[in-house]
N, C-alpha and C positions, 0 to 999 in steps of 0.2 A: 188546860195547859199544859198538860203532858204530852200531846201532840206535837208541839212545838220542837223539842227537842228531836224529833225524827226527820223534821225538814232540814234539807241541805242548809248551809252557811249562805249561800247566795238567795235562797228564798228567804231567810230572814233579812239579809241585807237589804234586798228588793223591798221587803214590809216596810223595813226602817226608813227607806227612801222616799216612799209613799207618805208615810205619817209626817216625815219633815218635809215633804213636798208641799205639803198645806201651809 
């Protein structure tokens, strides 16, 4: 989980959109 903070915000938003898209 520690690697998530290194990811850019747009990457996190993209993952959230993918999860919400389901």
